[in-house]
HTML snippet that shows the backbone in 3Dmol.js (N, CA, C, O; Angstrom):
<script src="https://3Dmol.org/build/3Dmol-min.js"></script>
<div id="view" style="width:600px;height:400px;position:relative"></div>
<script>
const pdb = `
ATOM      1  N   MET A   1       2.109  -7.913  16.088  1.00  0.00           N
ATOM      2  CA  MET A   1       1.435  -6.654  15.805  1.00  0.00           C
ATOM      3  C   MET A   1      -0.064  -6.882  15.909  1.00  0.00           C
ATOM      4  O   MET A   1      -0.651  -7.572  15.075  1.00  0.00           O
ATOM      5  N   SER A   2      -0.662  -6.323  16.899  1.00  0.00           N
ATOM      6  CA  SER A   2      -2.088  -6.474  17.109  1.00  0.00           C
ATOM      7  C   SER A   2      -2.764  -5.139  16.857  1.00  0.00           C
ATOM      8  O   SER A   2      -2.611  -4.197  17.634  1.00  0.00           O
ATOM      9  N   GLN A   3      -3.499  -5.066  15.783  1.00  0.00           N
ATOM     10  CA  GLN A   3      -4.236  -3.852  15.505  1.00  0.00           C
ATOM     11  C   GLN A   3      -5.532  -4.208  14.807  1.00  0.00           C
ATOM     12  O   GLN A   3      -5.650  -5.261  14.180  1.00  0.00           O
ATOM     13  N   GLU A   4      -6.485  -3.330  14.922  1.00  0.00           N
ATOM     14  CA  GLU A   4      -7.782  -3.564  14.314  1.00  0.00           C
ATOM     15  C   GLU A   4      -7.660  -3.453  12.797  1.00  0.00           C
ATOM     16  O   GLU A   4      -6.990  -2.558  12.283  1.00  0.00           O
ATOM     17  N   VAL A   5      -8.305  -4.357  12.095  1.00  0.00           N
ATOM     18  CA  VAL A   5      -8.254  -4.377  10.637  1.00  0.00           C
ATOM     19  C   VAL A   5      -9.671  -4.432  10.103  1.00  0.00           C
ATOM     20  O   VAL A   5     -10.511  -5.159  10.634  1.00  0.00           O
ATOM     21  N   LYS A   6      -9.936  -3.678   9.071  1.00  0.00           N
ATOM     22  CA  LYS A   6     -11.242  -3.677   8.415  1.00  0.00           C
ATOM     23  C   LYS A   6     -11.040  -4.054   6.962  1.00  0.00           C
ATOM     24  O   LYS A   6     -10.222  -3.451   6.267  1.00  0.00           O
ATOM     25  N   GLN A   7     -11.783  -5.054   6.497  1.00  0.00           N
ATOM     26  CA  GLN A   7     -11.677  -5.497   5.115  1.00  0.00           C
ATOM     27  C   GLN A   7     -12.253  -4.437   4.188  1.00  0.00           C
ATOM     28  O   GLN A   7     -13.250  -3.789   4.507  1.00  0.00           O
ATOM     29  N   LEU A   8     -11.605  -4.270   3.026  1.00  0.00           N
ATOM     30  CA  LEU A   8     -12.032  -3.290   2.042  1.00  0.00           C
ATOM     31  C   LEU A   8     -11.981  -3.917   0.657  1.00  0.00           C
ATOM     32  O   LEU A   8     -10.954  -4.465   0.255  1.00  0.00           O
ATOM     33  N   LYS A   9     -13.067  -3.839  -0.058  1.00  0.00           N
ATOM     34  CA  LYS A   9     -13.058  -4.273  -1.462  1.00  0.00           C
ATOM     35  C   LYS A   9     -12.616  -3.075  -2.287  1.00  0.00           C
ATOM     36  O   LYS A   9     -13.110  -1.962  -2.106  1.00  0.00           O
ATOM     37  N   LEU A  10     -11.686  -3.315  -3.188  1.00  0.00           N
ATOM     38  CA  LEU A  10     -11.086  -2.218  -3.941  1.00  0.00           C
ATOM     39  C   LEU A  10     -11.001  -2.595  -5.407  1.00  0.00           C
ATOM     40  O   LEU A  10     -10.496  -3.663  -5.753  1.00  0.00           O
ATOM     41  N   ASN A  11     -11.488  -1.730  -6.256  1.00  0.00           N
ATOM     42  CA  ASN A  11     -11.367  -1.930  -7.704  1.00  0.00           C
ATOM     43  C   ASN A  11     -10.143  -1.170  -8.189  1.00  0.00           C
ATOM     44  O   ASN A  11     -10.040   0.043  -8.008  1.00  0.00           O
ATOM     45  N   LEU A  12      -9.222  -1.891  -8.805  1.00  0.00           N
ATOM     46  CA  LEU A  12      -8.002  -1.285  -9.336  1.00  0.00           C
ATOM     47  C   LEU A  12      -7.952  -1.494 -10.841  1.00  0.00           C
ATOM     48  O   LEU A  12      -8.364  -2.545 -11.333  1.00  0.00           O
ATOM     49  N   PRO A  13      -7.455  -0.512 -11.577  1.00  0.00           N
ATOM     50  CA  PRO A  13      -7.198  -0.756 -12.988  1.00  0.00           C
ATOM     51  C   PRO A  13      -6.200  -1.913 -13.114  1.00  0.00           C
ATOM     52  O   PRO A  13      -5.311  -2.062 -12.277  1.00  0.00           O
ATOM     53  N   LEU A  14      -6.348  -2.716 -14.142  1.00  0.00           N
ATOM     54  CA  LEU A  14      -5.534  -3.910 -14.304  1.00  0.00           C
ATOM     55  C   LEU A  14      -4.041  -3.595 -14.314  1.00  0.00           C
ATOM     56  O   LEU A  14      -3.253  -4.332 -13.721  1.00  0.00           O
ATOM     57  N   ASP A  15      -3.642  -2.516 -14.975  1.00  0.00           N
ATOM     58  CA  ASP A  15      -2.210  -2.181 -15.023  1.00  0.00           C
ATOM     59  C   ASP A  15      -1.659  -1.858 -13.637  1.00  0.00           C
ATOM     60  O   ASP A  15      -0.533  -2.236 -13.313  1.00  0.00           O
ATOM     61  N   LEU A  16      -2.444  -1.163 -12.823  1.00  0.00           N
ATOM     62  CA  LEU A  16      -2.004  -0.839 -11.465  1.00  0.00           C
ATOM     63  C   LEU A  16      -1.970  -2.094 -10.605  1.00  0.00           C
ATOM     64  O   LEU A  16      -1.065  -2.258  -9.787  1.00  0.00           O
ATOM     65  N   ARG A  17      -2.936  -2.974 -10.779  1.00  0.00           N
ATOM     66  CA  ARG A  17      -2.973  -4.249 -10.043  1.00  0.00           C
ATOM     67  C   ARG A  17      -1.731  -5.078 -10.346  1.00  0.00           C
ATOM     68  O   ARG A  17      -1.141  -5.674  -9.445  1.00  0.00           O
ATOM     69  N   LYS A  18      -1.342  -5.113 -11.602  1.00  0.00           N
ATOM     70  CA  LYS A  18      -0.144  -5.848 -11.997  1.00  0.00           C
ATOM     71  C   LYS A  18       1.106  -5.213 -11.393  1.00  0.00           C
ATOM     72  O   LYS A  18       1.997  -5.918 -10.919  1.00  0.00           O
ATOM     73  N   GLN A  19       1.169  -3.892 -11.411  1.00  0.00           N
ATOM     74  CA  GLN A  19       2.325  -3.179 -10.861  1.00  0.00           C
ATOM     75  C   GLN A  19       2.456  -3.419  -9.358  1.00  0.00           C
ATOM     76  O   GLN A  19       3.561  -3.644  -8.863  1.00  0.00           O
ATOM     77  N   VAL A  20       1.358  -3.374  -8.639  1.00  0.00           N
ATOM     78  CA  VAL A  20       1.385  -3.642  -7.204  1.00  0.00           C
ATOM     79  C   VAL A  20       1.766  -5.100  -6.953  1.00  0.00           C
ATOM     80  O   VAL A  20       2.509  -5.398  -6.018  1.00  0.00           O
ATOM     81  N   GLY A  21       1.265  -5.996  -7.778  1.00  0.00           N
ATOM     82  CA  GLY A  21       1.600  -7.403  -7.645  1.00  0.00           C
ATOM     83  C   GLY A  21       3.083  -7.669  -7.833  1.00  0.00           C
ATOM     84  O   GLY A  21       3.669  -8.465  -7.099  1.00  0.00           O
ATOM     85  N   VAL A  22       3.693  -7.013  -8.808  1.00  0.00           N
ATOM     86  CA  VAL A  22       5.134  -7.154  -9.040  1.00  0.00           C
ATOM     87  C   VAL A  22       5.911  -6.618  -7.839  1.00  0.00           C
ATOM     88  O   VAL A  22       6.838  -7.267  -7.354  1.00  0.00           O
ATOM     89  N   SER A  23       5.534  -5.444  -7.366  1.00  0.00           N
ATOM     90  CA  SER A  23       6.211  -4.859  -6.200  1.00  0.00           C
ATOM     91  C   SER A  23       6.064  -5.742  -4.970  1.00  0.00           C
ATOM     92  O   SER A  23       7.015  -5.924  -4.210  1.00  0.00           O
ATOM     93  N   ALA A  24       4.882  -6.285  -4.779  1.00  0.00           N
ATOM     94  CA  ALA A  24       4.645  -7.160  -3.632  1.00  0.00           C
ATOM     95  C   ALA A  24       5.554  -8.383  -3.698  1.00  0.00           C
ATOM     96  O   ALA A  24       6.150  -8.774  -2.694  1.00  0.00           O
ATOM     97  N   ALA A  25       5.658  -8.980  -4.871  1.00  0.00           N
ATOM     98  CA  ALA A  25       6.519 -10.156  -5.029  1.00  0.00           C
ATOM     99  C   ALA A  25       7.989  -9.797  -4.788  1.00  0.00           C
ATOM    100  O   ALA A  25       8.705 -10.537  -4.113  1.00  0.00           O
ATOM    101  N   GLU A  26       8.431  -8.679  -5.329  1.00  0.00           N
ATOM    102  CA  GLU A  26       9.822  -8.239  -5.152  1.00  0.00           C
ATOM    103  C   GLU A  26      10.145  -7.979  -3.683  1.00  0.00           C
ATOM    104  O   GLU A  26      11.262  -8.231  -3.231  1.00  0.00           O
ATOM    105  N   ASN A  27       9.159  -7.475  -2.943  1.00  0.00           N
ATOM    106  CA  ASN A  27       9.368  -7.131  -1.535  1.00  0.00           C
ATOM    107  C   ASN A  27       8.921  -8.236  -0.581  1.00  0.00           C
ATOM    108  O   ASN A  27       8.910  -8.048   0.635  1.00  0.00           O
ATOM    109  N   MET A  28       8.553  -9.384  -1.139  1.00  0.00           N
ATOM    110  CA  MET A  28       8.107 -10.543  -0.363  1.00  0.00           C
ATOM    111  C   MET A  28       6.975 -10.176   0.605  1.00  0.00           C
ATOM    112  O   MET A  28       6.991 -10.543   1.780  1.00  0.00           O
ATOM    113  N   ARG A  29       5.999  -9.442   0.071  1.00  0.00           N
ATOM    114  CA  ARG A  29       4.808  -9.074   0.835  1.00  0.00           C
ATOM    115  C   ARG A  29       3.586  -9.569   0.083  1.00  0.00           C
ATOM    116  O   ARG A  29       3.636  -9.814  -1.123  1.00  0.00           O
ATOM    117  N   SER A  30       2.496  -9.711   0.808  1.00  0.00           N
ATOM    118  CA  SER A  30       1.234 -10.019   0.142  1.00  0.00           C
ATOM    119  C   SER A  30       0.770  -8.766  -0.597  1.00  0.00           C
ATOM    120  O   SER A  30       1.268  -7.666  -0.354  1.00  0.00           O
ATOM    121  N   LEU A  31      -0.172  -8.945  -1.487  1.00  0.00           N
ATOM    122  CA  LEU A  31      -0.721  -7.802  -2.211  1.00  0.00           C
ATOM    123  C   LEU A  31      -1.297  -6.785  -1.225  1.00  0.00           C
ATOM    124  O   LEU A  31      -1.084  -5.580  -1.364  1.00  0.00           O
ATOM    125  N   SER A  32      -2.017  -7.280  -0.245  1.00  0.00           N
ATOM    126  CA  SER A  32      -2.619  -6.410   0.762  1.00  0.00           C
ATOM    127  C   SER A  32      -1.545  -5.653   1.552  1.00  0.00           C
ATOM    128  O   SER A  32      -1.663  -4.447   1.770  1.00  0.00           O
ATOM    129  N   ALA A  33      -0.510  -6.360   1.975  1.00  0.00           N
ATOM    130  CA  ALA A  33       0.564  -5.725   2.740  1.00  0.00           C
ATOM    131  C   ALA A  33       1.289  -4.672   1.905  1.00  0.00           C
ATOM    132  O   ALA A  33       1.709  -3.643   2.435  1.00  0.00           O
ATOM    133  N   GLU A  34       1.437  -4.919   0.610  1.00  0.00           N
ATOM    134  CA  GLU A  34       2.090  -3.941  -0.268  1.00  0.00           C
ATOM    135  C   GLU A  34       1.257  -2.679  -0.394  1.00  0.00           C
ATOM    136  O   GLU A  34       1.796  -1.572  -0.362  1.00  0.00           O
ATOM    137  N   VAL A  35      -0.056  -2.836  -0.538  1.00  0.00           N
ATOM    138  CA  VAL A  35      -0.944  -1.676  -0.627  1.00  0.00           C
ATOM    139  C   VAL A  35      -0.877  -0.861   0.662  1.00  0.00           C
ATOM    140  O   VAL A  35      -0.776   0.365   0.617  1.00  0.00           O
ATOM    141  N   VAL A  36      -0.933  -1.536   1.810  1.00  0.00           N
ATOM    142  CA  VAL A  36      -0.857  -0.845   3.102  1.00  0.00           C
ATOM    143  C   VAL A  36       0.480  -0.119   3.229  1.00  0.00           C
ATOM    144  O   VAL A  36       0.520   1.040   3.642  1.00  0.00           O
ATOM    145  N   TYR A  37       1.565  -0.790   2.877  1.00  0.00           N
ATOM    146  CA  TYR A  37       2.902  -0.185   2.954  1.00  0.00           C
ATOM    147  C   TYR A  37       2.973   1.067   2.080  1.00  0.00           C
ATOM    148  O   TYR A  37       3.439   2.117   2.524  1.00  0.00           O
ATOM    149  N   ARG A  38       2.512   0.950   0.848  1.00  0.00           N
ATOM    150  CA  ARG A  38       2.583   2.080  -0.084  1.00  0.00           C
ATOM    151  C   ARG A  38       1.719   3.254   0.381  1.00  0.00           C
ATOM    152  O   ARG A  38       2.130   4.409   0.267  1.00  0.00           O
ATOM    153  N   LEU A  39       0.542   2.968   0.898  1.00  0.00           N
ATOM    154  CA  LEU A  39      -0.315   4.042   1.414  1.00  0.00           C
ATOM    155  C   LEU A  39       0.339   4.744   2.599  1.00  0.00           C
ATOM    156  O   LEU A  39       0.321   5.971   2.690  1.00  0.00           O
ATOM    157  N   ARG A  40       0.914   3.960   3.504  1.00  0.00           N
ATOM    158  CA  ARG A  40       1.575   4.566   4.666  1.00  0.00           C
ATOM    159  C   ARG A  40       2.764   5.425   4.233  1.00  0.00           C
ATOM    160  O   ARG A  40       2.982   6.504   4.783  1.00  0.00           O
ATOM    161  N   GLN A  41       3.526   4.954   3.256  1.00  0.00           N
ATOM    162  CA  GLN A  41       4.659   5.728   2.748  1.00  0.00           C
ATOM    163  C   GLN A  41       4.182   7.040   2.118  1.00  0.00           C
ATOM    164  O   GLN A  41       4.791   8.089   2.325  1.00  0.00           O
ATOM    165  N   ALA A  42       3.112   6.977   1.363  1.00  0.00           N
ATOM    166  CA  ALA A  42       2.581   8.169   0.707  1.00  0.00           C
ATOM    167  C   ALA A  42       2.089   9.191   1.730  1.00  0.00           C
ATOM    168  O   ALA A  42       2.355  10.385   1.591  1.00  0.00           O
ATOM    169  N   TYR A  43       1.376   8.731   2.752  1.00  0.00           N
ATOM    170  CA  TYR A  43       0.887   9.653   3.777  1.00  0.00           C
ATOM    171  C   TYR A  43       2.026  10.221   4.613  1.00  0.00           C
ATOM    172  O   TYR A  43       1.975  11.388   5.001  1.00  0.00           O
ATOM    173  N   ALA A  44       3.044   9.431   4.897  1.00  0.00           N
ATOM    174  CA  ALA A  44       4.197   9.910   5.658  1.00  0.00           C
ATOM    175  C   ALA A  44       4.937  10.982   4.861  1.00  0.00           C
ATOM    176  O   ALA A  44       5.353  11.995   5.424  1.00  0.00           O
ATOM    177  N   ALA A  45       5.101  10.769   3.575  1.00  0.00           N
ATOM    178  CA  ALA A  45       5.779  11.749   2.724  1.00  0.00           C
ATOM    179  C   ALA A  45       4.967  13.040   2.639  1.00  0.00           C
ATOM    180  O   ALA A  45       5.521  14.139   2.675  1.00  0.00           O
ATOM    181  N   GLU A  46       3.670  12.894   2.527  1.00  0.00           N
ATOM    182  CA  GLU A  46       2.782  14.064   2.480  1.00  0.00           C
ATOM    183  C   GLU A  46       2.858  14.858   3.776  1.00  0.00           C
ATOM    184  O   GLU A  46       2.903  16.088   3.760  1.00  0.00           O
ATOM    185  N   GLU A  47       2.872  14.145   4.897  1.00  0.00           N
ATOM    186  CA  GLU A  47       2.949  14.793   6.202  1.00  0.00           C
ATOM    187  C   GLU A  47       4.298  15.510   6.363  1.00  0.00           C
ATOM    188  O   GLU A  47       4.349  16.631   6.868  1.00  0.00           O
ATOM    189  N   ALA A  48       5.373  14.870   5.938  1.00  0.00           N
ATOM    190  CA  ALA A  48       6.694  15.463   6.038  1.00  0.00           C
ATOM    191  C   ALA A  48       6.795  16.725   5.197  1.00  0.00           C
ATOM    192  O   ALA A  48       7.405  17.710   5.613  1.00  0.00           O
ATOM    193  N   THR A  49       6.198  16.694   4.018  1.00  0.00           N
ATOM    194  CA  THR A  49       6.196  17.866   3.134  1.00  0.00           C
ATOM    195  C   THR A  49       5.382  19.000   3.744  1.00  0.00           C
ATOM    196  O   THR A  49       5.769  20.164   3.642  1.00  0.00           O
ATOM    197  N   ALA A  50       4.278  18.676   4.366  1.00  0.00           N
ATOM    198  CA  ALA A  50       3.401  19.684   4.967  1.00  0.00           C
ATOM    199  C   ALA A  50       4.055  20.352   6.173  1.00  0.00           C
ATOM    200  O   ALA A  50       3.734  21.499   6.487  1.00  0.00           O
ATOM    201  N   GLN A  51       4.955  19.665   6.845  1.00  0.00           N
ATOM    202  CA  GLN A  51       5.599  20.206   8.043  1.00  0.00           C
ATOM    203  C   GLN A  51       6.769  21.127   7.713  1.00  0.00           C
ATOM    204  O   GLN A  51       7.301  21.783   8.609  1.00  0.00           O
ATOM    205  N   LYS A  52       7.174  21.188   6.469  1.00  0.00           N
ATOM    206  CA  LYS A  52       8.313  22.040   6.077  1.00  0.00           C
ATOM    207  C   LYS A  52       7.909  23.477   5.923  1.00  0.00           C
ATOM    208  O   LYS A  52       8.744  24.322   5.599  1.00  0.00           O
TER     209      LYS A  52
END
`;
const viewer = $3Dmol.createViewer("view");
viewer.addModel(pdb, "pdb");
viewer.setStyle({}, {cartoon: {color: "spectrum"}});
viewer.zoomTo();
viewer.render();
</script>
């Protein structure tokens, strides 16, 4: 997968950081990959809802 990537510094509340960390470990993804996955899922769901 070759795509352009831009680094982003992100401040997360500690509880959310822990929750993402747990999900990342459960899904065998890095923290960064989990955040990207979750954002893509959220936008896809939003787009699907908007098309109805």
